[in-house]
C-alpha positions, 0 to 999 in steps of 0.5 A: 165318415158313415153314420156309425162313425158319426154316432160313435164320435158324438158318444165319445164327445158326450162321455169325455171328461170335463177337461176334454169337453171344455177344451177351448176351440178358438183363441177367444175361448183360450184362458191365460198365457197372455204373454204368448197368445194375448192380443197383438202377440206374435203367435196369435197373429201367426195363427190368425193369419194362418202363417205358421212356421215350426213351433215347440210349446214347452211348459208344465201339464195343464197349461194349454199346449195341446189346446193351442195345437187343436185351436190351430187345427180348427183355424188353419186351412192346412191339413192337420195330422196329430201324433202322440210320441208315446204311441207313435214310431218311425212308421207313423212318421213315414205315413204322415210324411207320405200324406204331406207329400201327396197333398203338397204335390197334388193340391199345393196344400200345406201339412201341419204335423203335431207331435204331443210329448215330442221329447219321448221320441228317441234320437233316431225318431227325431232325426227322421223328422229333420229333413221334412221339416227342413224342406218344408214338407211339414210344419212341425208343432211339438208339445213337451213338458221338458226343456227342449234345449236338453230333450229335443234334437238341437237341429229341430230346436234351431229350426223351430220357434219355442214358446214357453207356457207358464202355470196358470195364475189363480185369476185364470183358474177362477175364469176356467171354473166360471166358464165350466159352470156357465157353459150349458153345452159342454159344462155344467151350465144346465145344473143347479150348482152352488160352489161355496167361495172357500171351496173354490179357493181351495180347488184353485190353490191346490190345482197349482196352476194346472187347469186340467187338475182343477177341472178334473177335481170340479167334475169329481165334486159335481158328479159325486154330490147329491142334490140337497132339498132345494135341488141344488148341488152344494160343493162345500169345502169338505167336498172340495178337499175330498175331490182334490186331496193332494197338491199336484206337485210338478216334479220330474226327476229327469227334468227342469223341476228336479234341478230347479228344486234341488237348486232352491234347496241347496241355496236355502241351506247355503243361505242359512234359512232352515225354514226354506230348507225344510220346505224344499226338502219336503217338496222333494221327499213328497215328490219321491226324490231319492234321499240318497241323491239329497244326501249326496248334495248335502255332503258336498255342501258340508265341505263346499259351503260350511267347510272349516266354519264347522269341521264336524259338518261332514261327520254329522251329514255322513253319519245321518246318511249312514243312519238313513241306510240302516233304517230306510223310509219313512223313519229315514226322514228324521236323519234327512231333516237333521242333516238339513237343519244342521247345515242350515244353521251351521256357520258358513265358510267357502274357504275350501274354494282356495283349492280351485284358486291353486288349481287355476294357478297350476293350470295357468303358470309353468310348473315351478320347481320344488324349493330345495329345502322341501325336497326329499333329503334321503335321495340327493342330499349329498349331490344336490343339497336337497333338503338343505336349509329346511327348518324342522317346525317341532324344534321351535316354540309352538311347533312353528317357524316362519319359513316359506313353503311355496315355490319361487315367485309364489311367496306371499300368494294366498289361496286359503282365506279363513272366514270369521265364522264358527271354528274358523274364526278361532284360527283366523288370527293365528293364520294371519299372524303366521302369514305376516311373520312369513312375509316379514322373514321373506322381505327382510331376508331373515334366514330366507333363501335368495330365491325368496327375495326376488318377490316384488314388494309392489305386487298388487296381490300382496297389497290385497293380502296385507290389507286383509290379514292385517285388519284388526278393527273387528277384534278391537271393536269386540274388545271395546264392547266387552270392556264397556259392558264389564265396566257397567254390567246391566241386569236383565230388567234394566233399560239401556241407552246407546248414545251413538248406535251407528253400526249397532255394536253396542245395541245388539249386545244390550238386547242380549243382556236385558231380555226383560228390560228395554233398549233405546238407541240413538243414531246420528244419521237417518241411514244408520237408523234405517239400517238398524231398523231393518235389522231389528225387524228380524227380532220379536216385536217386544224385544226390538230396540227403540231406534231414534235419529236426532242430534245429541242435544235433542235426545232427551226430548226425542225419547220423552216423546216416544216414552214419557218419563223414561230414565235409563239404568245404563247409558253406554256410548262409543265416540259419542262425545265428539258429536256434542255441539256444546261439550260443557253440557254433555254431562247434563244431557246424560244426567237428565236421562239417567235413573237413580243409581244408574251408571254411564259407561263410555269409550271415547277415542282421544284425538290428542293421543292419536298417531301423528302422521309426521312421525310415520315418515323419515323427515331427515331429507326435508327442510327443517323449517317445513318439519317444524311447521308441519309438526306445529300444524298437527299439534294445532289440529288436536289442541283442546279448545279454549273456553268460549266459542270454537275458533275458525281453525278448530275442528270439533271432532278433534279439539278436545281431550280426556280432561274436556270430557271429565270436566263436562261430567264433573259439571253435571255432578257425576262421580267419574272414574277414567282410564286412558289406555294406549293401543297399537295396531297395524295399519296398511297404507293403501293408495285409497287411504292416502287419497282420503287423507289428501282429498280436497273439499271432501264432505268432512274436512280431510287431513289436508284440509285441516293442515291448509289452515296453517300451512302454505300450498307449497308445504302441503304439496311437499307433505303429500309427495313425501307421504306417497313416496314413503308410506304407500304400500307400507304397513305401519304401527298406528298409535291411538288412545281410548278413554274408558269412563264410568260415571255415576250420580254422586248421590248414589255412590 
């Protein structure tokens, strides 16, 4: 190097941007990436020992990839050659390889070849490196902002150790600024700079983990700000905002950021979070993503994740896409946001995924023949009976008839599973009822072809289907909720107490009914209280219900401690009476909390009228004495308790009836109206349900535990065997009765 070269390099170093001047020269000056080059880390040890193998640094801009390469160049004894893939070609690679071969042959010296933006090399250029990396002629160090597993030759990746560098943390960026202001040789340590804290916070925040962007903004702020009267250079928030006007959004349409951001967007829409969906949409639009690509993904989501939850979703999104094509940008952002918000707030259903279940079945199984009734009768009706047995749905009531349309061996197989969301909820029960009728017709042989009767009733897939389609609990509970509020309709300003909140069925309806009043809810367990409190946290603070956990007998004192003088206009409850320790004082507990003119509405399942399990089985083959003892034992389980303390064989959950409840309310001076209504539902007797019935020493006494108070062990074993043999896998009619009670203060009637 001659004098002119030295002078030129010195001048270039002085005129270089701040980010280039401050580039760390040693590992001790390197800031951030502790997971990669922190004390004791593999890469740090390798650099310090000068024992490097081929490396690829992968990470966003401004995280230190090139800096690490230069630190290696400063510390290694190997010859260091640097290329930039944007400018270099195969010719440059060959020259570098030739130099490396000469140094290795003449002096035994290693060569490190650093290639910045290595992903910019095409496949041929990357292949040209492979043999020389393979035989050790050069140690390759590549730097890339793209995922090397997708953008770099797999052979090169397999021969290199990959280190992923992350965006710098705010604490690291503060240290970068501190270093820049303190360094007198390369930074601004020789200048009287006054950087205000809010200006520093803004620079660090907007830099978004990019040290280079931060230093460039700091340099612009310093170089364009005149000293004040005291000779200091004031960097205020206003100066900082002018120096770094936009957040440096990391977004490459062909890289990971592109796919990660669209993934976050789709998952937010699928998760019904309109706020997050708009945020990720803004990130993509701000970064210049093609709106047509976003619309394409939204159209897919409208069928995949909304589907029949809202059949209009596809129509809305495609209409918004057409509107965008007509108006373009920037106005096209309105239909883009509309489509996003519509899908984010629409009821969700992925029932269309049933098609892929059907596709998998087609791929896995031998192709089944089309059943004869479904074949084209116009071609071979006379010769082969094609179409014979087909029942024309329009000839029947509701334009439907319970015949099978699946091939032999697949009858009862479910591909479409309606959700309980949006529009699909309106057809869920209809689909379930029709499937039940189809299955009944198939099993009973009611007009079904012989091929349908080969279906095995022990098929576990059928069991799962029955368990799903015959569940009526949701419908029944919804009807009970509506019935209670109809019996005692509240006004908007009323205070409502839910005696047994548990799942919140009545609590959340009460919150909707009394927006200007207040809702109080009691839970029997701390777990229920925690769950309801977590749900209530989503509501505005002023509309949240007050949720307490206590025994029923302590409800008055618990609420008094929270809200002194509280009296409720409506007291509602579902199955609260069974939790009362002193049934005779139940009415008095409620009247102590009831406001003048208030109303109590209860829905209580009456144990005495619940389904006797003995009536579900055929007892003709059993010993008559056992049948008599079994029936007497079941009756004893639900016999109302006599006056006085409960006996050793009584169960407080079951030893009462509607008269016990009415008597308690009468004793409290309440006027009572009661209606006991029988209900019939379909229950599927699964193995798990049978196991719960006959469990031994369970936390709550099981059916078997209660029978054991009256029957011998031999009787219990026979009963269990009979139930398992006759009931397992069966769907039975289950009878129960609910007492709907309305009670009012006698003075207000």
